[in-house]
C-alpha positions as CSV (number, residue, x, y, z in Angstrom):
1,M,0.0,0.1,-0.2
2,N,1.2,3.5,-1.1
3,R,2.2,5.7,1.9
4,P,-0.1,9.1,2.2
5,Q,1.7,12.0,0.4
6,I,0.2,15.5,-0.8
7,H,-0.9,15.4,-4.3
8,S,-0.8,18.5,-6.6
9,Q,-2.9,17.2,-9.5
10,P,-6.3,15.6,-9.4
11,P,-6.6,11.8,-9.8
12,A,-6.5,10.4,-13.5
13,D,-9.1,8.0,-12.5
14,L,-11.5,6.1,-10.1
15,D,-9.0,3.6,-9.2
16,S,-6.1,6.2,-8.5
17,L,-8.6,8.1,-6.3
18,M,-9.7,4.8,-4.2
19,Q,-5.6,4.0,-3.8
20,R,-5.0,7.8,-2.5
21,A,-7.8,7.1,-0.3
22,H,-7.1,3.9,1.3
23,S,-3.6,4.9,1.9
24,L,-4.8,7.2,4.2
25,A,-6.4,4.6,6.4
26,G,-5.3,4.0,9.8
27,Y,-3.6,7.0,10.3
28,R,-4.0,9.8,12.8
29,L,-4.5,13.4,11.6
30,A,-1.4,14.4,13.9
31,D,0.4,12.2,11.0
32,L,-1.3,13.9,8.2
33,G,-1.4,17.5,8.9
34,P,2.8,17.5,8.4
35,I,2.2,15.7,5.2
36,A,-0.5,18.4,4.0
37,G,2.2,21.1,5.4
38,I,-0.8,22.4,7.8
39,G,-1.0,22.8,11.8
40,V,-3.1,20.4,13.2
41,P,-6.0,22.7,15.4
42,K,-6.3,21.9,19.1
43,D,-10.3,22.0,18.3
44,L,-12.5,22.5,15.4
45,K,-14.9,25.0,16.7
46,R,-13.6,27.6,14.7
47,E,-12.4,25.3,12.2
48,K,-15.1,23.0,11.3
49,G,-14.3,22.3,7.9
50,W,-10.3,21.6,8.2
51,M,-10.9,17.8,8.4
52,G,-12.3,17.9,4.8
53,M,-9.8,20.7,3.8
54,L,-6.7,18.4,4.9
55,L,-8.1,15.2,2.9
56,E,-9.0,17.3,-0.3
57,M,-5.1,18.6,-0.3
58,L,-4.1,15.2,0.0
59,L,-6.2,13.3,-2.3
60,G,-5.7,16.3,-4.9
61,A,-9.6,17.3,-4.8
62,E,-9.7,20.7,-7.5
63,A,-13.2,21.8,-6.9
64,G,-12.9,24.0,-4.0
65,S,-15.8,25.8,-2.8
66,K,-17.4,25.5,-6.2
67,P,-21.0,24.2,-6.5
68,E,-20.1,21.0,-8.0
69,P,-18.0,17.6,-7.0
70,D,-14.9,17.6,-5.3
71,F,-13.5,15.6,-8.6
72,P,-15.6,17.0,-11.0
73,S,-13.5,15.2,-13.9
74,L,-14.6,11.7,-12.2
75,G,-18.0,13.2,-10.7
76,V,-17.0,12.2,-7.2
77,E,-17.7,14.4,-4.1
78,L,-15.5,13.8,-0.6
79,K,-17.4,13.6,2.6
80,T,-15.8,13.0,5.8
81,L,-17.8,10.8,8.2
82,P,-17.0,11.0,11.8
83,V,-18.1,8.1,13.8
84,D,-17.6,6.5,17.0
85,R,-15.8,3.3,18.1
86,H,-18.9,1.3,17.2
87,G,-18.9,3.0,13.6
88,K,-21.9,5.4,14.2
89,P,-22.0,8.3,12.7
90,L,-21.5,11.6,15.4
91,E,-23.5,14.0,13.4
92,S,-25.2,14.6,10.1
93,T,-23.4,15.6,7.1
94,F,-23.2,18.9,5.2
95,V,-24.2,18.6,1.3
96,A,-25.1,21.8,0.0
97,V,-26.2,25.1,0.6
98,A,-30.1,25.9,0.2
99,P,-30.7,29.3,-1.4
100,L,-34.0,30.9,0.0
101,E,-35.0,32.2,-3.2
102,G,-34.6,31.5,-7.2
103,W,-36.1,28.1,-7.1
104,Q,-37.6,28.5,-10.2
105,G,-36.7,25.7,-13.0
106,V,-35.1,23.9,-10.4
107,Q,-35.7,20.4,-10.3
108,W,-34.4,17.2,-8.7
109,H,-32.5,16.2,-11.8
110,N,-30.5,19.2,-12.2
111,S,-30.5,20.1,-8.5
112,H,-26.8,20.7,-6.5
113,V,-27.9,18.4,-4.0
114,R,-28.7,15.4,-6.6
115,H,-25.2,16.2,-8.6
116,K,-23.3,16.2,-4.9
117,L,-25.1,13.1,-4.0
118,S,-24.7,11.1,-7.2
119,C,-21.3,9.4,-6.5
120,V,-19.4,10.0,-3.3
121,L,-16.1,8.9,-1.5
122,W,-17.2,8.6,1.9
123,I,-14.1,8.4,4.4
124,P,-14.9,7.8,7.8
125,I,-12.7,9.5,10.9
126,L,-12.9,7.9,14.4
127,A,-13.4,10.9,16.5
128,E,-15.0,9.9,19.7
129,R,-16.2,12.7,21.7
130,G,-13.5,14.7,23.3
131,L,-10.8,13.1,21.3
132,P,-8.5,16.1,19.7
133,P,-8.4,16.3,16.3
134,A,-4.9,15.0,16.3
135,E,-5.7,12.2,17.7
136,R,-8.2,11.0,15.2
137,V,-7.9,8.5,12.9
138,V,-9.0,8.0,9.2
139,A,-10.8,4.7,9.0
140,T,-11.4,2.6,5.6
141,P,-13.0,4.9,2.6
142,F,-15.9,3.6,0.4
143,L,-17.5,4.9,-2.7
144,W,-21.4,5.0,-2.9
145,R,-23.8,5.5,-5.3
146,P,-27.4,5.8,-4.6
147,S,-29.8,2.9,-5.4
148,L,-33.1,3.4,-6.9
149,E,-34.6,3.3,-3.3
150,Q,-32.4,5.6,-1.8
151,E,-32.5,8.4,-4.7
152,Q,-36.1,8.4,-4.7
153,A,-36.4,8.8,-0.9
154,L,-34.0,11.7,-1.1
155,R,-35.8,13.2,-4.2
156,Q,-39.0,13.2,-2.1
157,D,-37.6,15.0,1.1
158,W,-35.4,17.4,-1.2
159,E,-39.1,18.1,-3.1
160,E,-40.9,18.7,0.2
161,L,-38.4,21.1,1.4
162,V,-37.8,23.0,-1.8
163,E,-41.5,23.4,-1.9
164,L,-41.3,25.2,1.4
165,L,-38.4,27.4,0.6
166,A,-39.8,28.4,-2.9
167,L,-43.1,29.4,-1.3
168,G,-41.2,31.5,1.4
169,R,-42.9,28.9,4.4
170,F,-39.9,29.4,6.3
171,H,-41.4,29.4,9.5
172,E,-42.5,25.6,8.9
173,I,-39.0,24.6,8.3
174,T,-37.7,22.5,11.1
175,A,-34.8,19.6,11.4
176,Y,-37.8,17.4,12.1
177,K,-38.8,18.0,8.3
178,G,-37.5,15.2,5.6
179,Q,-36.9,11.3,6.8
180,F,-33.3,11.4,5.4
181,L,-32.8,14.7,4.0
182,Q,-33.2,17.8,6.2
183,L,-32.9,21.5,6.1
184,R,-30.8,23.3,9.0
185,P,-29.3,26.6,9.8
186,K,-26.1,27.0,8.1
187,A,-24.1,30.0,9.5
188,A,-21.3,30.9,11.7
189,H,-23.5,31.5,14.5
190,G,-27.4,31.8,15.1
191,A,-27.1,35.6,14.9
192,V,-26.6,35.3,11.0
193,K,-29.8,36.5,9.0
194,V,-30.3,37.1,5.4
195,L,-33.3,39.1,3.9
196,A,-36.1,36.9,1.8
197,L,-39.7,37.1,0.8
198,D,-42.2,35.1,2.8
199,Q,-45.5,33.4,1.7
200,D,-47.2,36.8,1.9
201,G,-44.5,38.6,-0.3
202,N,-43.0,40.5,3.1
203,Q,-39.1,40.7,3.6
204,V,-38.3,38.6,6.5
205,S,-34.7,37.8,8.2
206,V,-34.1,34.2,8.0
207,Q,-31.1,32.0,9.1
208,P,-29.3,30.6,6.0
209,K,-29.8,27.3,5.5
210,G,-28.2,24.2,4.0
211,F,-29.3,20.5,3.3
212,Y,-28.1,17.8,5.7
213,L,-27.9,14.3,5.6
214,R,-29.5,12.3,8.6
215,S,-27.3,10.2,10.7
216,L,-29.6,7.5,10.2
217,F,-29.2,7.8,6.5
218,T,-25.1,7.7,6.9
219,R,-25.1,5.0,9.5
220,Q,-27.1,2.7,7.2
221,L,-24.4,3.6,4.3
222,L,-22.0,2.1,6.6
223,A,-23.6,-1.1,7.2
224,D,-24.4,-1.7,3.7
225,A,-20.5,-1.0,3.2
226,F,-19.1,-2.8,5.8
227,N,-22.0,-5.7,6.1
228,L,-22.3,-4.2,9.6
229,A,-25.2,-5.7,12.0
């Protein structure tokens, strides 16, 4: 197995990407930070995207903050998945920003959410509560494409949530909406607000929102990938 190294060029094909990803398995983030030439923070309170950034650098991702998969030439999105020692996801997974307006003409088949979730390289990270970032360990990666049943369920959630956004029914949006996909605040802190038009055409202050996969969903992905009970 190849040892981890930083890749300045994107992988040429899917096999190359998976070889790079598997080379990271078993390493602590304290070992990988110096390889990428970046320091390891003491905590992630102010650097929530640090783990993803580290892995993007090591794997040669090229999309950056663009609204497209991290490896656009391969159509593959990269997602870290913090888990406990039993393989249980510790949090929901951010997918994409959810605009509060401008949904005319947007349907599931051409949505950013579907584009991002069409093929995902999941990299589980052993990250017990209270474990400092340096001691967290990269686990075995796996590639996932949604089954017909999974995509149908995600589409149903997406359409329900987008309808609320498009109609300005922001007061009806809670984290309880959606079976597998949910809308949650997406901002540095709760005081961040943006202006949008509600269902009556009035301008209101609303928290920015993002689409997230519930941990219930990602736990099932792990179970399927590794034949867990």
